[in-house]
mmCIF file as gemmi writes it, N, C-alpha and C atoms, coordinates in Angstrom:
data_model
loop_
_atom_site.group_PDB
_atom_site.id
_atom_site.type_symbol
_atom_site.label_atom_id
_atom_site.label_alt_id
_atom_site.label_comp_id
_atom_site.label_asym_id
_atom_site.label_entity_id
_atom_site.label_seq_id
_atom_site.pdbx_PDB_ins_code
_atom_site.Cartn_x
_atom_site.Cartn_y
_atom_site.Cartn_z
_atom_site.occupancy
_atom_site.B_iso_or_equiv
_atom_site.pdbx_formal_charge
_atom_site.auth_seq_id
_atom_site.auth_asym_id
_atom_site.pdbx_PDB_model_num
ATOM 1 N N . MET Axp A 1 ? 12.639 -20.658 -59.968 1 0 ? 1 A 1
ATOM 2 C CA . MET Axp A 1 ? 13.24 -21.516 -58.965 1 0 ? 1 A 1
ATOM 3 C C . MET Axp A 1 ? 12.4 -21.441 -57.695 1 0 ? 1 A 1
ATOM 4 N N . ASN Axp A 2 ? 12.27 -22.54 -57.028 1 0 ? 2 A 1
ATOM 5 C CA . ASN Axp A 2 ? 11.515 -22.652 -55.795 1 0 ? 2 A 1
ATOM 6 C C . ASN Axp A 2 ? 12.098 -21.707 -54.735 1 0 ? 2 A 1
ATOM 7 N N . ALA Axp A 3 ? 11.239 -21.03 -53.99 1 0 ? 3 A 1
ATOM 8 C CA . ALA Axp A 3 ? 11.669 -20.071 -52.972 1 0 ? 3 A 1
ATOM 9 C C . ALA Axp A 3 ? 12.497 -20.744 -51.879 1 0 ? 3 A 1
ATOM 10 N N . LYS Axp A 4 ? 12.103 -21.944 -51.488 1 0 ? 4 A 1
ATOM 11 C CA . LYS Axp A 4 ? 12.844 -22.657 -50.444 1 0 ? 4 A 1
ATOM 12 C C . LYS Axp A 4 ? 14.234 -23.041 -50.932 1 0 ? 4 A 1
ATOM 13 N N . LEU Axp A 5 ? 14.324 -23.441 -52.179 1 0 ? 5 A 1
ATOM 14 C CA . LEU Axp A 5 ? 15.614 -23.793 -52.755 1 0 ? 5 A 1
ATOM 15 C C . LEU Axp A 5 ? 16.512 -22.562 -52.821 1 0 ? 5 A 1
ATOM 16 N N . LYS Axp A 6 ? 15.946 -21.418 -53.233 1 0 ? 6 A 1
ATOM 17 C CA . LYS Axp A 6 ? 16.707 -20.17 -53.28 1 0 ? 6 A 1
ATOM 18 C C . LYS Axp A 6 ? 17.25 -19.825 -51.901 1 0 ? 6 A 1
ATOM 19 N N . LYS Axp A 7 ? 16.425 -19.997 -50.887 1 0 ? 7 A 1
ATOM 20 C CA . LYS Axp A 7 ? 16.82 -19.688 -49.509 1 0 ? 7 A 1
ATOM 21 C C . LYS Axp A 7 ? 17.971 -20.598 -49.075 1 0 ? 7 A 1
ATOM 22 N N . VAL Axp A 8 ? 17.852 -21.879 -49.36 1 0 ? 8 A 1
ATOM 23 C CA . VAL Axp A 8 ? 18.907 -22.831 -48.998 1 0 ? 8 A 1
ATOM 24 C C . VAL Axp A 8 ? 20.206 -22.48 -49.716 1 0 ? 8 A 1
ATOM 25 N N . LEU Axp A 9 ? 20.115 -22.196 -51.004 1 0 ? 9 A 1
ATOM 26 C CA . LEU Axp A 9 ? 21.311 -21.835 -51.77 1 0 ? 9 A 1
ATOM 27 C C . LEU Axp A 9 ? 21.936 -20.546 -51.248 1 0 ? 9 A 1
ATOM 28 N N . SER Axp A 10 ? 21.098 -19.591 -50.902 1 0 ? 10 A 1
ATOM 29 C CA . SER Axp A 10 ? 21.574 -18.328 -50.346 1 0 ? 10 A 1
ATOM 30 C C . SER Axp A 10 ? 22.289 -18.558 -49.013 1 0 ? 10 A 1
ATOM 31 N N . ASP Axp A 11 ? 21.689 -19.368 -48.154 1 0 ? 11 A 1
ATOM 32 C CA . ASP Axp A 11 ? 22.303 -19.671 -46.861 1 0 ? 11 A 1
ATOM 33 C C . ASP Axp A 11 ? 23.63 -20.404 -47.037 1 0 ? 11 A 1
ATOM 34 N N . MET Axp A 12 ? 23.659 -21.317 -47.992 1 0 ? 12 A 1
ATOM 35 C CA . MET Axp A 12 ? 24.894 -22.052 -48.263 1 0 ? 12 A 1
ATOM 36 C C . MET Axp A 12 ? 26.005 -21.1 -48.708 1 0 ? 12 A 1
ATOM 37 N N . LYS Axp A 13 ? 25.661 -20.149 -49.555 1 0 ? 13 A 1
ATOM 38 C CA . LYS Axp A 13 ? 26.643 -19.179 -50.045 1 0 ? 13 A 1
ATOM 39 C C . LYS Axp A 13 ? 27.169 -18.326 -48.893 1 0 ? 13 A 1
ATOM 40 N N . LYS Axp A 14 ? 26.274 -17.886 -48.014 1 0 ? 14 A 1
ATOM 41 C CA . LYS Axp A 14 ? 26.687 -17.072 -46.867 1 0 ? 14 A 1
ATOM 42 C C . LYS Axp A 14 ? 27.642 -17.856 -45.976 1 0 ? 14 A 1
ATOM 43 N N . ILE Axp A 15 ? 27.311 -19.101 -45.725 1 0 ? 15 A 1
ATOM 44 C CA . ILE Axp A 15 ? 28.161 -19.934 -44.878 1 0 ? 15 A 1
ATOM 45 C C . ILE Axp A 15 ? 29.512 -20.174 -45.54 1 0 ? 15 A 1
ATOM 46 N N . GLU Axp A 16 ? 29.487 -20.408 -46.849 1 0 ? 16 A 1
ATOM 47 C CA . GLU Axp A 16 ? 30.733 -20.612 -47.583 1 0 ? 16 A 1
ATOM 48 C C . GLU Axp A 16 ? 31.623 -19.373 -47.482 1 0 ? 16 A 1
ATOM 49 N N . ASP Axp A 17 ? 31.029 -18.189 -47.627 1 0 ? 17 A 1
ATOM 50 C CA . ASP Axp A 17 ? 31.786 -16.944 -47.511 1 0 ? 17 A 1
ATOM 51 C C . ASP Axp A 17 ? 32.383 -16.79 -46.115 1 0 ? 17 A 1
ATOM 52 N N . LYS Axp A 18 ? 31.604 -17.121 -45.098 1 0 ? 18 A 1
ATOM 53 C CA . LYS Axp A 18 ? 32.093 -17.032 -43.718 1 0 ? 18 A 1
ATOM 54 C C . LYS Axp A 18 ? 33.242 -18.009 -43.496 1 0 ? 18 A 1
ATOM 55 N N . MET Axp A 19 ? 33.11 -19.198 -44.06 1 0 ? 19 A 1
ATOM 56 C CA . MET Axp A 19 ? 34.162 -20.204 -43.914 1 0 ? 19 A 1
ATOM 57 C C . MET Axp A 19 ? 35.466 -19.721 -44.539 1 0 ? 19 A 1
ATOM 58 N N . GLU Axp A 20 ? 35.38 -19.101 -45.693 1 0 ? 20 A 1
ATOM 59 C CA . GLU Axp A 20 ? 36.578 -18.579 -46.354 1 0 ? 20 A 1
ATOM 60 C C . GLU Axp A 20 ? 37.22 -17.488 -45.506 1 0 ? 20 A 1
ATOM 61 N N . LEU Axp A 21 ? 36.389 -16.617 -44.938 1 0 ? 21 A 1
ATOM 62 C CA . LEU Axp A 21 ? 36.894 -15.551 -44.078 1 0 ? 21 A 1
ATOM 63 C C . LEU Axp A 21 ? 37.572 -16.145 -42.849 1 0 ? 21 A 1
ATOM 64 N N . LEU Axp A 22 ? 36.919 -17.097 -42.217 1 0 ? 22 A 1
ATOM 65 C CA . LEU Axp A 22 ? 37.482 -17.718 -41.026 1 0 ? 22 A 1
ATOM 66 C C . LEU Axp A 22 ? 38.751 -18.498 -41.345 1 0 ? 22 A 1
ATOM 67 N N . GLN Axp A 23 ? 38.807 -19.137 -42.492 1 0 ? 23 A 1
ATOM 68 C CA . GLN Axp A 23 ? 40.011 -19.864 -42.887 1 0 ? 23 A 1
ATOM 69 C C . GLN Axp A 23 ? 41.175 -18.893 -43.053 1 0 ? 23 A 1
ATOM 70 N N . GLY Axp A 24 ? 40.9 -17.733 -43.644 1 0 ? 24 A 1
ATOM 71 C CA . GLY Axp A 24 ? 41.936 -16.716 -43.786 1 0 ? 24 A 1
ATOM 72 C C . GLY Axp A 24 ? 42.423 -16.226 -42.436 1 0 ? 24 A 1
ATOM 73 N N . LYS Axp A 25 ? 41.493 -15.986 -41.527 1 0 ? 25 A 1
ATOM 74 C CA . LYS Axp A 25 ? 41.866 -15.557 -40.175 1 0 ? 25 A 1
ATOM 75 C C . LYS Axp A 25 ? 42.666 -16.643 -39.473 1 0 ? 25 A 1
ATOM 76 N N . TRP Axp A 26 ? 42.225 -17.901 -39.62 1 0 ? 26 A 1
ATOM 77 C CA . TRP Axp A 26 ? 42.922 -19.031 -39.008 1 0 ? 26 A 1
ATOM 78 C C . TRP Axp A 26 ? 44.365 -19.101 -39.505 1 0 ? 26 A 1
ATOM 79 N N . ASN Axp A 27 ? 44.543 -18.976 -40.809 1 0 ? 27 A 1
ATOM 80 C CA . ASN Axp A 27 ? 45.885 -19.038 -41.393 1 0 ? 27 A 1
ATOM 81 C C . ASN Axp A 27 ? 46.764 -17.914 -40.862 1 0 ? 27 A 1
ATOM 82 N N . GLU Axp A 28 ? 46.207 -16.711 -40.767 1 0 ? 28 A 1
ATOM 83 C CA . GLU Axp A 28 ? 46.97 -15.57 -40.26 1 0 ? 28 A 1
ATOM 84 C C . GLU Axp A 28 ? 47.361 -15.788 -38.801 1 0 ? 28 A 1
ATOM 85 N N . LEU Axp A 29 ? 46.434 -16.253 -37.993 1 0 ? 29 A 1
ATOM 86 C CA . LEU Axp A 29 ? 46.742 -16.522 -36.587 1 0 ? 29 A 1
ATOM 87 C C . LEU Axp A 29 ? 47.781 -17.629 -36.453 1 0 ? 29 A 1
ATOM 88 N N . ASN Axp A 30 ? 47.712 -18.612 -37.305 1 0 ? 30 A 1
ATOM 89 C CA . ASN Axp A 30 ? 48.692 -19.694 -37.277 1 0 ? 30 A 1
ATOM 90 C C . ASN Axp A 30 ? 50.087 -19.168 -37.617 1 0 ? 30 A 1
ATOM 91 N N . LYS Axp A 31 ? 50.171 -18.26 -38.578 1 0 ? 31 A 1
ATOM 92 C CA . LYS Axp A 31 ? 51.454 -17.642 -38.921 1 0 ? 31 A 1
ATOM 93 C C . LYS Axp A 31 ? 51.991 -16.85 -37.74 1 0 ? 31 A 1
ATOM 94 N N . GLN Axp A 32 ? 51.116 -16.074 -37.096 1 0 ? 32 A 1
ATOM 95 C CA . GLN Axp A 32 ? 51.527 -15.283 -35.938 1 0 ? 32 A 1
ATOM 96 C C . GLN Axp A 32 ? 52.017 -16.179 -34.808 1 0 ? 32 A 1
ATOM 97 N N . LYS Axp A 33 ? 51.317 -17.276 -34.575 1 0 ? 33 A 1
ATOM 98 C CA . LYS Axp A 33 ? 51.711 -18.222 -33.527 1 0 ? 33 A 1
ATOM 99 C C . LYS Axp A 33 ? 53.11 -18.751 -33.803 1 0 ? 33 A 1
ATOM 100 N N . THR Axp A 34 ? 53.362 -19.134 -35.045 1 0 ? 34 A 1
ATOM 101 C CA . THR Axp A 34 ? 54.673 -19.655 -35.422 1 0 ? 34 A 1
ATOM 102 C C . THR Axp A 34 ? 55.751 -18.596 -35.229 1 0 ? 34 A 1
ATOM 103 N N . GLU Axp A 35 ? 55.451 -17.353 -35.607 1 0 ? 35 A 1
ATOM 104 C CA . GLU Axp A 35 ? 56.415 -16.267 -35.435 1 0 ? 35 A 1
ATOM 105 C C . GLU Axp A 35 ? 56.746 -16.066 -33.961 1 0 ? 35 A 1
ATOM 106 N N . PHE Axp A 36 ? 55.725 -16.075 -33.102 1 0 ? 36 A 1
ATOM 107 C CA . PHE Axp A 36 ? 55.956 -15.892 -31.673 1 0 ? 36 A 1
ATOM 108 C C . PHE Axp A 36 ? 56.739 -17.067 -31.078 1 0 ? 36 A 1
ATOM 109 N N . GLU Axp A 37 ? 56.435 -18.276 -31.529 1 0 ? 37 A 1
ATOM 110 C CA . GLU Axp A 37 ? 57.187 -19.445 -31.064 1 0 ? 37 A 1
ATOM 111 C C . GLU Axp A 37 ? 58.647 -19.337 -31.49 1 0 ? 37 A 1
ATOM 112 N N . ASN Axp A 38 ? 58.872 -18.928 -32.727 1 0 ? 38 A 1
ATOM 113 C CA . ASN Axp A 38 ? 60.242 -18.782 -33.222 1 0 ? 38 A 1
ATOM 114 C C . ASN Axp A 38 ? 61.001 -17.713 -32.444 1 0 ? 38 A 1
ATOM 115 N N . LEU Axp A 39 ? 60.331 -16.597 -32.16 1 0 ? 39 A 1
ATOM 116 C CA . LEU Axp A 39 ? 60.972 -15.538 -31.38 1 0 ? 39 A 1
ATOM 117 C C . LEU Axp A 39 ? 61.324 -16.024 -29.979 1 0 ? 39 A 1
ATOM 118 N N . GLU Axp A 40 ? 60.444 -16.815 -29.393 1 0 ? 40 A 1
ATOM 119 C CA . GLU Axp A 40 ? 60.706 -17.36 -28.064 1 0 ? 40 A 1
ATOM 120 C C . GLU Axp A 40 ? 61.91 -18.3 -28.089 1 0 ? 40 A 1
ATOM 121 N N . ILE Axp A 41 ? 61.973 -19.144 -29.1 1 0 ? 41 A 1
ATOM 122 C CA . ILE Axp A 41 ? 63.104 -20.07 -29.237 1 0 ? 41 A 1
ATOM 123 C C . ILE Axp A 41 ? 64.401 -19.295 -29.427 1 0 ? 41 A 1
ATOM 124 N N . ILE Axp A 42 ? 64.374 -18.295 -30.286 1 0 ? 42 A 1
ATOM 125 C CA . ILE Axp A 42 ? 65.567 -17.478 -30.528 1 0 ? 42 A 1
ATOM 126 C C . ILE Axp A 42 ? 66.008 -16.792 -29.244 1 0 ? 42 A 1
ATOM 127 N N . GLY Axp A 43 ? 65.032 -16.268 -28.495 1 0 ? 43 A 1
ATOM 128 C CA . GLY Axp A 43 ? 65.354 -15.621 -27.223 1 0 ? 43 A 1
ATOM 129 C C . GLY Axp A 43 ? 66.007 -16.58 -26.241 1 0 ? 43 A 1
ATOM 130 N N . LEU Axp A 44 ? 65.501 -17.798 -26.172 1 0 ? 44 A 1
ATOM 131 C CA . LEU Axp A 44 ? 66.083 -18.799 -25.272 1 0 ? 44 A 1
ATOM 132 C C . LEU Axp A 44 ? 67.513 -19.138 -25.674 1 0 ? 44 A 1
ATOM 133 N N . ILE Axp A 45 ? 67.727 -19.287 -26.963 1 0 ? 45 A 1
ATOM 134 C CA . ILE Axp A 45 ? 69.065 -19.636 -27.45 1 0 ? 45 A 1
ATOM 135 C C . ILE Axp A 45 ? 70.032 -18.488 -27.204 1 0 ? 45 A 1
ATOM 136 N N . ARG Axp A 46 ? 69.608 -17.281 -27.508 1 0 ? 46 A 1
ATOM 137 C CA . ARG Axp A 46 ? 70.482 -16.126 -27.279 1 0 ? 46 A 1
ATOM 138 C C . ARG Axp A 46 ? 70.743 -15.929 -25.793 1 0 ? 46 A 1
ATOM 139 N N . GLY Axp A 47 ? 69.718 -16.172 -24.984 1 0 ? 47 A 1
ATOM 140 C CA . GLY Axp A 47 ? 69.882 -16.049 -23.537 1 0 ? 47 A 1
ATOM 141 C C . GLY Axp A 47 ? 70.877 -17.052 -22.99 1 0 ? 47 A 1
ATOM 142 N N . ALA Axp A 48 ? 70.946 -18.209 -23.604 1 0 ? 48 A 1
ATOM 143 C CA . ALA Axp A 48 ? 71.896 -19.24 -23.188 1 0 ? 48 A 1
ATOM 144 C C . ALA Axp A 48 ? 73.279 -18.982 -23.775 1 0 ? 48 A 1
ATOM 145 N N . LYS Axp A 49 ? 73.367 -18.026 -24.676 1 0 ? 49 A 1
ATOM 146 C CA . LYS Axp A 49 ? 74.625 -17.65 -25.326 1 0 ? 49 A 1
ATOM 147 C C . LYS Axp A 49 ? 75.303 -18.853 -25.983 1 0 ? 49 A 1
ATOM 148 N N . ILE Axp A 50 ? 74.494 -19.583 -26.749 1 0 ? 50 A 1
ATOM 149 C CA . ILE Axp A 50 ? 75.005 -20.74 -27.477 1 0 ? 50 A 1
ATOM 150 C C . ILE Axp A 50 ? 75.308 -20.312 -28.911 1 0 ? 50 A 1
ATOM 151 N N . SER Axp A 51 ? 76.503 -20.658 -29.371 1 0 ? 51 A 1
ATOM 152 C CA . SER Axp A 51 ? 76.856 -20.325 -30.752 1 0 ? 51 A 1
ATOM 153 C C . SER Axp A 51 ? 76.098 -21.242 -31.704 1 0 ? 51 A 1
ATOM 154 N N . THR Axp A 52 ? 76.05 -20.843 -32.948 1 0 ? 52 A 1
ATOM 155 C CA . THR Axp A 52 ? 75.369 -21.648 -33.963 1 0 ? 52 A 1
ATOM 156 C C . THR Axp A 52 ? 75.996 -23.035 -34.055 1 0 ? 52 A 1
ATOM 157 N N . GLU Axp A 53 ? 77.311 -23.076 -34.019 1 0 ? 53 A 1
ATOM 158 C CA . GLU Axp A 53 ? 78.017 -24.358 -34.099 1 0 ? 53 A 1
ATOM 159 C C . GLU Axp A 53 ? 77.673 -25.24 -32.894 1 0 ? 53 A 1
ATOM 160 N N . ASN Axp A 54 ? 77.683 -24.656 -31.702 1 0 ? 54 A 1
ATOM 161 C CA . ASN Axp A 54 ? 77.361 -25.426 -30.501 1 0 ? 54 A 1
ATOM 162 C C . ASN Axp A 54 ? 75.899 -25.841 -30.487 1 0 ? 54 A 1
ATOM 163 N N . LEU Axp A 55 ? 75.032 -25.007 -31.002 1 0 ? 55 A 1
ATOM 164 C CA . LEU Axp A 55 ? 73.61 -25.342 -31.05 1 0 ? 55 A 1
ATOM 165 C C . LEU Axp A 55 ? 73.389 -26.58 -31.914 1 0 ? 55 A 1
ATOM 166 N N . THR Axp A 56 ? 74.071 -26.631 -33.032 1 0 ? 56 A 1
ATOM 167 C CA . THR Axp A 56 ? 73.972 -27.805 -33.902 1 0 ? 56 A 1
ATOM 168 C C . THR Axp A 56 ? 74.418 -29.054 -33.152 1 0 ? 56 A 1
ATOM 169 N N . ASP Axp A 57 ? 75.512 -28.94 -32.405 1 0 ? 57 A 1
ATOM 170 C CA . ASP Axp A 57 ? 76.009 -30.081 -31.629 1 0 ? 57 A 1
ATOM 171 C C . ASP Axp A 57 ? 75.008 -30.498 -30.557 1 0 ? 57 A 1
ATOM 172 N N . VAL Axp A 58 ? 74.419 -29.531 -29.872 1 0 ? 58 A 1
ATOM 173 C CA . VAL Axp A 58 ? 73.445 -29.819 -28.816 1 0 ? 58 A 1
ATOM 174 C C . VAL Axp A 58 ? 72.227 -30.533 -29.397 1 0 ? 58 A 1
ATOM 175 N N . ILE Axp A 59 ? 71.715 -30.031 -30.502 1 0 ? 59 A 1
ATOM 176 C CA . ILE Axp A 59 ? 70.525 -30.635 -31.117 1 0 ? 59 A 1
ATOM 177 C C . ILE Axp A 59 ? 70.843 -32.041 -31.624 1 0 ? 59 A 1
ATOM 178 N N . THR Axp A 60 ? 71.996 -32.198 -32.245 1 0 ? 60 A 1
ATOM 179 C CA . THR Axp A 60 ? 72.395 -33.516 -32.743 1 0 ? 60 A 1
ATOM 180 C C . THR Axp A 60 ? 72.527 -34.508 -31.591 1 0 ? 60 A 1
ATOM 181 N N . ALA Axp A 61 ? 73.147 -34.078 -30.498 1 0 ? 61 A 1
ATOM 182 C CA . ALA Axp A 61 ? 73.304 -34.957 -29.337 1 0 ? 61 A 1
ATOM 183 C C . ALA Axp A 61 ? 71.946 -35.306 -28.746 1 0 ? 61 A 1
ATOM 184 N N . TYR Axp A 62 ? 71.069 -34.342 -28.662 1 0 ? 62 A 1
ATOM 185 C CA . TYR Axp A 62 ? 69.728 -34.596 -28.122 1 0 ? 62 A 1
ATOM 186 C C . TYR Axp A 62 ? 68.988 -35.618 -28.974 1 0 ? 62 A 1
ATOM 187 N N . ARG Axp A 63 ? 69.053 -35.434 -30.277 1 0 ? 63 A 1
ATOM 188 C CA . ARG Axp A 63 ? 68.356 -36.358 -31.188 1 0 ? 63 A 1
ATOM 189 C C . ARG Axp A 63 ? 68.903 -37.768 -31.062 1 0 ? 63 A 1
ATOM 190 N N . SER Axp A 64 ? 70.215 -37.896 -30.968 1 0 ? 64 A 1
ATOM 191 C CA . SER Axp A 64 ? 70.799 -39.238 -30.902 1 0 ? 64 A 1
ATOM 192 C C . SER Axp A 64 ? 70.471 -39.922 -29.577 1 0 ? 64 A 1
ATOM 193 N N . LYS Axp A 65 ? 70.391 -39.162 -28.489 1 0 ? 65 A 1
ATOM 194 C CA . LYS Axp A 65 ? 70.079 -39.749 -27.183 1 0 ? 65 A 1
ATOM 195 C C . LYS Axp A 65 ? 68.6 -40.07 -27.045 1 0 ? 65 A 1
ATOM 196 N N . SER Axp A 66 ? 67.756 -39.184 -27.542 1 0 ? 66 A 1
ATOM 197 C CA . SER Axp A 66 ? 66.317 -39.358 -27.338 1 0 ? 66 A 1
ATOM 198 C C . SER Axp A 66 ? 65.674 -40.22 -28.414 1 0 ? 66 A 1
ATOM 199 N N . GLY Axp A 67 ? 66.36 -40.372 -29.526 1 0 ? 67 A 1
ATOM 200 C CA . GLY Axp A 67 ? 65.786 -41.145 -30.626 1 0 ? 67 A 1
ATOM 201 C C . GLY Axp A 67 ? 64.705 -40.392 -31.374 1 0 ? 67 A 1
ATOM 202 N N . VAL Axp A 68 ? 64.592 -39.095 -31.109 1 0 ? 68 A 1
ATOM 203 C CA . VAL Axp A 68 ? 63.587 -38.279 -31.78 1 0 ? 68 A 1
ATOM 204 C C . VAL Axp A 68 ? 64.092 -37.934 -33.17 1 0 ? 68 A 1
ATOM 205 N N . PRO Axp A 69 ? 63.358 -38.332 -34.194 1 0 ? 69 A 1
ATOM 206 C CA . PRO Axp A 69 ? 63.794 -37.992 -35.548 1 0 ? 69 A 1
ATOM 207 C C . PRO Axp A 69 ? 63.629 -36.496 -35.79 1 0 ? 69 A 1
ATOM 208 N N . PHE Axp A 70 ? 64.516 -35.95 -36.555 1 0 ? 70 A 1
ATOM 209 C CA . PHE Axp A 70 ? 64.435 -34.533 -36.884 1 0 ? 70 A 1
ATOM 210 C C . PHE Axp A 70 ? 63.74 -34.384 -38.22 1 0 ? 70 A 1
ATOM 211 N N . SER Axp A 71 ? 62.707 -33.564 -38.238 1 0 ? 71 A 1
ATOM 212 C CA . SER Axp A 71 ? 62.05 -33.265 -39.51 1 0 ? 71 A 1
ATOM 213 C C . SER Axp A 71 ? 61.71 -31.789 -39.532 1 0 ? 71 A 1
ATOM 214 N N . SER Axp A 72 ? 61.888 -31.201 -40.672 1 0 ? 72 A 1
ATOM 215 C CA . SER Axp A 72 ? 61.602 -29.788 -40.82 1 0 ? 72 A 1
ATOM 216 C C . SER Axp A 72 ? 60.112 -29.576 -41.014 1 0 ? 72 A 1
ATOM 217 N N . GLU Axp A 73 ? 59.702 -28.323 -40.898 1 0 ? 73 A 1
ATOM 218 C CA . GLU Axp A 73 ? 58.291 -27.977 -41.107 1 0 ? 73 A 1
ATOM 219 C C . GLU Axp A 73 ? 57.865 -28.341 -42.523 1 0 ? 73 A 1
ATOM 220 N N . LYS Axp A 74 ? 58.749 -28.157 -43.484 1 0 ? 74 A 1
ATOM 221 C CA . LYS Axp A 74 ? 58.43 -28.486 -44.873 1 0 ? 74 A 1
ATOM 222 C C . LYS Axp A 74 ? 58.188 -29.987 -45.028 1 0 ? 74 A 1
ATOM 223 N N . GLN Axp A 75 ? 59.003 -30.796 -44.359 1 0 ? 75 A 1
ATOM 224 C CA . GLN Axp A 75 ? 58.81 -32.24 -44.431 1 0 ? 75 A 1
ATOM 225 C C . GLN Axp A 75 ? 57.472 -32.63 -43.822 1 0 ? 75 A 1
ATOM 226 N N . GLU Axp A 76 ? 57.101 -31.991 -42.704 1 0 ? 76 A 1
ATOM 227 C CA . GLU Axp A 76 ? 55.815 -32.27 -42.068 1 0 ? 76 A 1
ATOM 228 C C . GLU Axp A 76 ? 54.668 -31.893 -43.001 1 0 ? 76 A 1
ATOM 229 N N . GLU Axp A 77 ? 54.789 -30.744 -43.669 1 0 ? 77 A 1
ATOM 230 C CA . GLU Axp A 77 ? 53.744 -30.307 -44.593 1 0 ? 77 A 1
ATOM 231 C C . GLU Axp A 77 ? 53.595 -31.304 -45.74 1 0 ? 77 A 1
ATOM 232 N N . MET Axp A 78 ? 54.726 -31.792 -46.25 1 0 ? 78 A 1
ATOM 233 C CA . MET Axp A 78 ? 54.675 -32.741 -47.358 1 0 ? 78 A 1
ATOM 234 C C . MET Axp A 78 ? 53.997 -34.04 -46.918 1 0 ? 78 A 1
ATOM 235 N N . LYS Axp A 79 ? 54.292 -34.499 -45.697 1 0 ? 79 A 1
ATOM 236 C CA . LYS Axp A 79 ? 53.652 -35.708 -45.181 1 0 ? 79 A 1
ATOM 237 C C . LYS Axp A 79 ? 52.15 -35.504 -45.065 1 0 ? 79 A 1
ATOM 238 N N . ASN Axp A 80 ? 51.754 -34.336 -44.553 1 0 ? 80 A 1
ATOM 239 C CA . ASN Axp A 80 ? 50.332 -34.044 -44.39 1 0 ? 80 A 1
ATOM 240 C C . ASN Axp A 80 ? 49.616 -33.976 -45.731 1 0 ? 80 A 1
ATOM 241 N N . GLU Axp A 81 ? 50.279 -33.433 -46.745 1 0 ? 81 A 1
ATOM 242 C CA . GLU Axp A 81 ? 49.668 -33.324 -48.067 1 0 ? 81 A 1
ATOM 243 C C . GLU Axp A 81 ? 49.491 -34.699 -48.702 1 0 ? 81 A 1
ATOM 244 N N . GLU Axp A 82 ? 50.412 -35.624 -48.413 1 0 ? 82 A 1
ATOM 245 C CA . GLU Axp A 82 ? 50.318 -36.971 -48.967 1 0 ? 82 A 1
ATOM 246 C C . GLU Axp A 82 ? 49.123 -37.716 -48.39 1 0 ? 82 A 1
ATOM 247 N N . ASN Axp A 83 ? 48.795 -37.427 -47.132 1 0 ? 83 A 1
ATOM 248 C CA . ASN Axp A 83 ? 47.68 -38.121 -46.469 1 0 ? 83 A 1
ATOM 249 C C . ASN Axp A 83 ? 46.428 -37.462 -46.809 1 0 ? 83 A 1
């Protein structure tokens, strides 16, 4: 095999390995970000001393007034996978 071709293939493999490592790190950081956001939301709700039943009412009222559709993270993931 040509030396230049070997070098290119070797470099491609190294970059591919780095990309996989970085993708793993990215995914882990994204999970951590979501966990911290969830903890912050929980803290705000507990700080406001809103019951689960009242929270549902508040969110429902907000959605109906603002016209913001409610979609879960799973629904968003499914939409992204379709595209």
